[in-house]
C-alpha positions in Angstrom: 129.0 36.1 -146.2 125.2 35.1 -147.8 123.4 32.7 -145.6 122.8 30.4 -148.4 126.5 29.1 -148.8 126.6 28.3 -144.8 125.6 25.2 -145.6 127.6 24.0 -148.4 130.7 25.4 -146.4 130.0 23.4 -143.4 129.6 20.1 -145.4 132.7 20.9 -147.1 134.3 21.0 -143.6 133.9 18.0 -143.0 135.7 16.6 -146.2 139.3 15.8 -145.8 141.3 18.8 -146.8 143.1 19.5 -150.2 145.4 21.9 -151.6 144.7 25.3 -152.9 145.0 25.6 -156.2 147.4 27.9 -157.0 146.6 31.3 -157.9 147.3 32.7 -161.2 150.0 35.7 -161.3 148.9 38.7 -161.1 152.0 41.3 -162.2 154.7 40.9 -165.1 158.1 42.6 -164.5 159.9 43.3 -167.3 163.6 44.0 -167.4 165.9 45.8 -169.9 168.9 46.6 -171.7 170.4 50.0 -170.7 171.5 52.8 -171.8 167.2 53.3 -173.1 165.8 50.5 -170.5 166.3 52.0 -166.7 165.5 49.1 -164.7 162.7 46.7 -164.3 159.1 47.9 -165.9 155.8 46.5 -163.3 153.0 45.7 -164.5 149.5 44.3 -163.3 147.8 41.7 -165.6 144.2 41.4 -166.1 141.7 38.9 -166.8 141.9 39.1 -170.4 145.4 39.5 -170.4 145.5 43.3 -170.8 148.4 45.2 -168.8 148.4 48.5 -166.4 151.7 50.0 -165.9 152.8 50.1 -162.5 155.6 51.7 -162.1 160.1 51.3 -162.8 162.1 50.1 -160.2 165.6 51.9 -161.4 168.6 49.8 -162.3 170.7 51.2 -164.5 172.7 47.6 -164.9 170.8 45.8 -167.7 168.7 43.3 -166.0 168.3 41.4 -168.8 167.1 38.1 -167.4 164.5 37.7 -164.6 162.9 34.4 -162.8 160.4 34.5 -159.8 160.1 31.9 -157.1 159.0 32.1 -153.5 157.8 35.7 -153.7 161.6 36.6 -154.8 162.5 38.3 -158.1 165.9 37.9 -158.9 167.4 39.9 -161.7 170.9 38.9 -163.8 173.0 42.5 -164.2 174.4 41.8 -167.4 176.0 44.8 -167.1 177.4 44.9 -163.6 178.2 40.8 -162.9 175.5 40.7 -160.0 172.2 38.9 -158.9 169.3 41.6 -157.4 167.2 40.6 -155.3 163.8 42.2 -155.3 160.5 41.3 -152.7 157.0 42.3 -154.0 154.6 43.9 -151.9 150.7 43.6 -152.4 150.5 46.5 -155.0 153.1 44.5 -157.2 155.8 47.0 -156.4 159.5 46.2 -155.7 161.7 46.5 -152.9 165.3 45.6 -153.4 166.9 43.5 -150.5 170.2 42.4 -152.1 172.7 42.5 -155.1 175.0 39.7 -154.7 177.9 38.9 -156.9 176.3 36.3 -159.3 180.2 34.2 -159.8 181.3 35.3 -163.2 181.0 38.2 -165.7 178.0 39.1 -167.7 175.2 36.8 -166.6 172.5 36.2 -169.0 170.2 33.5 -167.3 169.1 32.6 -164.3 167.0 29.8 -163.1 165.8 28.0 -159.9 165.7 24.4 -158.7 167.1 22.1 -155.9 167.5 25.1 -153.3 169.8 27.5 -155.4 169.6 30.1 -158.1 171.2 29.0 -161.0 173.4 31.5 -162.8 174.9 30.8 -166.6 177.7 33.8 -167.7 178.5 35.0 -171.3 181.3 36.9 -170.8 183.8 34.1 -169.1 181.6 31.4 -169.8 181.0 30.4 -166.7 178.4 28.5 -164.7 177.4 29.0 -160.6 175.3 28.1 -158.2 174.1 30.3 -155.6 172.4 29.0 -152.3 169.1 30.1 -151.7 168.9 31.4 -148.4 165.7 31.3 -145.7 164.3 34.8 -146.8 164.9 34.1 -150.6 168.6 36.0 -150.2 171.1 34.4 -151.9 174.6 32.9 -150.7 178.0 33.8 -151.8 178.1 31.5 -155.3 179.3 28.0 -155.6 181.3 26.1 -158.0 181.5 22.2 -159.0 183.3 20.3 -161.4 183.2 21.5 -164.9 181.4 24.6 -164.0 184.1 26.6 -165.7 182.4 25.5 -168.7 183.9 23.5 -171.5 188.1 23.6 -172.7 187.3 23.4 -176.0 188.2 26.1 -178.4 185.4 28.7 -180.2 183.5 26.7 -183.5 183.6 28.6 -186.9 182.0 32.2 -186.8 179.4 30.4 -189.6 177.1 28.1 -189.3 177.2 25.2 -192.5 173.4 24.3 -191.4 172.2 27.9 -191.5 169.9 29.3 -194.1 171.8 29.9 -197.3 173.5 33.7 -197.9 172.7 33.7 -193.9 175.9 36.5 -192.2 174.8 35.4 -188.6 177.8 35.8 -186.5 177.3 36.7 -182.9 179.4 34.6 -180.6 182.0 32.4 -182.0 185.1 34.4 -180.5 185.6 32.7 -177.3 183.0 29.9 -175.0 179.9 31.8 -174.4 177.6 30.1 -171.5 174.3 30.6 -172.4 171.8 28.8 -170.5 171.4 26.8 -167.4 168.2 24.5 -166.1 168.2 21.4 -164.2 165.7 18.7 -165.7 161.8 18.5 -164.5 162.8 15.4 -162.9 165.7 16.5 -161.1 168.4 14.0 -162.8 170.4 16.3 -164.9 171.6 20.1 -165.0 171.8 21.3 -168.3 173.8 24.1 -169.4 174.7 25.4 -173.1 177.8 27.0 -174.5 176.8 28.9 -177.5 181.0 29.6 -178.7 181.9 26.4 -178.5 178.7 24.9 -180.0 178.1 22.5 -176.8 175.7 21.4 -174.4 177.2 20.1 -171.2 175.3 17.6 -168.9 176.1 17.3 -165.0 174.4 14.2 -163.7 172.4 15.3 -160.2 171.8 13.7 -157.2 170.3 15.7 -154.5 170.3 18.6 -156.8 174.2 18.5 -156.5 176.5 17.7 -159.2 178.1 14.5 -159.2 180.5 15.1 -161.7 182.5 16.9 -164.9 180.1 17.8 -167.3 178.7 15.0 -170.4 179.6 17.0 -173.3 177.6 16.9 -176.5 178.9 18.8 -179.7 176.4 20.1 -181.7 176.3 21.3 -185.3 179.5 23.6 -186.1 178.8 27.3 -185.8 175.2 26.6 -184.8 175.4 28.9 -181.4 173.3 27.0 -179.0 171.7 29.5 -177.1 168.5 28.3 -175.2 166.3 24.6 -174.3 163.0 23.5 -173.3 162.0 20.0 -171.8 159.1 18.4 -173.1 156.4 19.0 -170.5 155.8 14.9 -170.1 159.0 13.2 -170.7 161.9 15.2 -169.9 164.3 13.6 -171.1 163.5 14.7 -174.8 165.3 18.2 -174.7 164.8 20.7 -177.8 168.0 23.0 -178.3 168.0 26.4 -180.0 171.2 27.2 -182.0 171.0 31.2 -182.5 173.4 30.9 -185.3 171.9 28.6 -187.7 168.4 28.9 -186.4 168.1 25.7 -186.2 166.2 23.3 -183.4 168.1 20.0 -182.3 166.5 17.2 -180.3 168.1 15.8 -177.6 167.8 12.4 -175.4 169.3 12.5 -172.2 170.1 8.8 -172.0 172.2 7.1 -169.1 175.1 7.5 -170.6 174.5 11.2 -171.5 173.0 13.5 -173.8 172.6 11.9 -178.0 171.7 14.1 -180.6 168.7 12.5 -182.3 167.8 15.3 -185.0 167.9 19.1 -186.1 165.5 21.0 -188.4 165.0 24.4 -189.4 162.5 27.1 -187.2 162.6 29.5 -190.3 160.4 28.9 -193.5 161.0 26.9 -196.0 163.0 29.1 -198.7 164.4 31.2 -196.4 167.7 32.9 -197.8 169.4 35.6 -195.4 170.0 36.5 -192.0 168.0 35.5 -188.8 168.8 35.2 -185.3 166.9 32.1 -183.0 166.2 33.1 -179.3 164.1 31.8 -177.4 161.9 28.5 -176.5 158.4 28.4 -174.8 156.6 25.2 -174.3 152.7 25.9 -175.0 150.2 25.3 -172.3 149.0 22.3 -173.7 152.6 20.6 -173.4 152.4 19.5 -176.7 153.7 22.3 -178.5 156.5 24.7 -178.5 157.2 28.4 -179.5 160.7 29.7 -181.0 161.9 33.1 -182.0 163.1 34.3 -184.9 164.8 38.1 -184.7 165.0 39.6 -187.9 162.8 37.2 -189.2 160.5 38.5 -186.7 158.5 35.5 -185.7 157.4 33.4 -183.8 158.1 29.7 -185.1 155.2 26.7 -183.7 156.1 23.5 -184.0 154.2 20.3 -182.6 155.6 17.9 -180.2 153.2 14.8 -181.0 156.1 12.4 -181.6 158.6 13.8 -179.1 161.9 12.4 -180.8 160.5 14.1 -184.3 159.0 18.0 -184.0 157.8 19.1 -187.0 157.2 22.7 -187.6 153.8 24.0 -188.0 153.6 27.7 -188.8 155.3 31.2 -188.1 153.5 34.3 -186.9 154.8 37.5 -187.4 155.4 39.0 -183.8 154.5 43.0 -184.6 157.5 44.4 -183.2 161.5 44.3 -184.1 164.1 41.4 -182.5 161.9 39.2 -180.4 164.4 38.4 -177.9 162.9 36.6 -175.1 159.1 35.4 -174.2 157.1 35.1 -171.2 154.1 32.3 -170.9 151.7 33.5 -168.3 148.6 30.8 -168.3 146.9 31.3 -171.8 149.1 34.5 -172.0 152.2 34.9 -174.4 153.8 38.4 -174.1 156.8 38.8 -176.3 159.5 41.5 -175.6 160.4 43.3 -178.9 163.7 45.1 -178.1 164.3 47.3 -180.9 160.9 48.5 -181.3 160.9 48.6 -177.5 157.5 46.9 -177.4 155.8 44.1 -175.9 153.7 42.1 -177.6 150.5 39.9 -176.5 149.0 36.9 -178.0 146.7 34.8 -177.0 147.0 30.4 -176.4 143.6 29.6 -176.1 144.4 27.3 -179.0 148.3 26.3 -178.4 148.8 25.5 -181.8 147.5 28.6 -183.7 148.6 31.7 -181.6 146.5 35.0 -182.1 148.0 38.5 -181.5 145.1 40.2 -179.8 146.1 43.8 -181.2 147.8 44.9 -177.5 151.3 46.6 -177.6 152.7 47.6 -174.3 155.5 50.3 -174.6 158.7 49.2 -172.7 162.3 50.7 -174.1 164.5 47.6 -175.1 162.6 45.1 -173.1 165.3 42.0 -172.6 163.5 39.3 -170.6 160.1 39.3 -168.4 158.6 36.9 -165.3 155.2 37.0 -163.8 154.4 36.3 -160.1 
């Protein structure tokens, strides 16, 4: 250490201690779909957002959704009805700690809150909660009132609210859970049922669902898939509909969720078929990104008025069939499933994502997380 720094450090030692800012994520892990994808693909993240391949962690069960927390990586094995728990080392390599039954069939989404890992299952429309143990492993799946999903039948095969000529049909043969996440203020646990066109909301107390879900019916045939909370006011939730390619604005009131509006995430005049997939909150919290598969675009929405999102623009994802995206600070990595690559966008101007020209090869990428 250079001597000229010592005086400053000693003076700093007399000041009240403050928590050090969290270190930026150093590694990106990408799950994939079998048979092309062979597991989890690891990358080191450089300061400019470029990616350096680290290697493959084999997993033949289609680890399609990843979430990181507490220095662990949790992977939903969509093809194996388990959740794989990994421990990273200092180089970013992953070591398998555990494979725990997920509590349902076909897990497609995971989230962390209140000492639990929450899982949504597409196959049997079940939601599950798995306790987090001290070492990051998972306890057996727990149930709660209504976690088996809605008892409503499936919605219509085609969404009247979709674009003209749309043939988007994917999940209205039966109920299908697609996402579960607690609100940032800890008051609600939300889940989507794509097949029945419903948003489910459980009141939370001490992180535990207290009653049966309060259901909100969304547009028939729309297929609610993913949602995102407003960064500053968590009573506002934005729900992305897969088959209608629309975004619903929902307010969480004392009596449950209430629908306040619905807009398209496709350009005006678009006709034909597209499937919306994922929602990402911008770094400034005042913009929202929606992914469109087949249209292959990143839609940018302004949240200046939380109750009335406004569609601003579309950007080509420079790939085919963007299934999901992972934001790491000012960088966005889009998983283009059919073109077997990640596309890298710079988010320095949140209202105008900029493609950096960087693409990274990953076979059938499905979902990613950073830590």
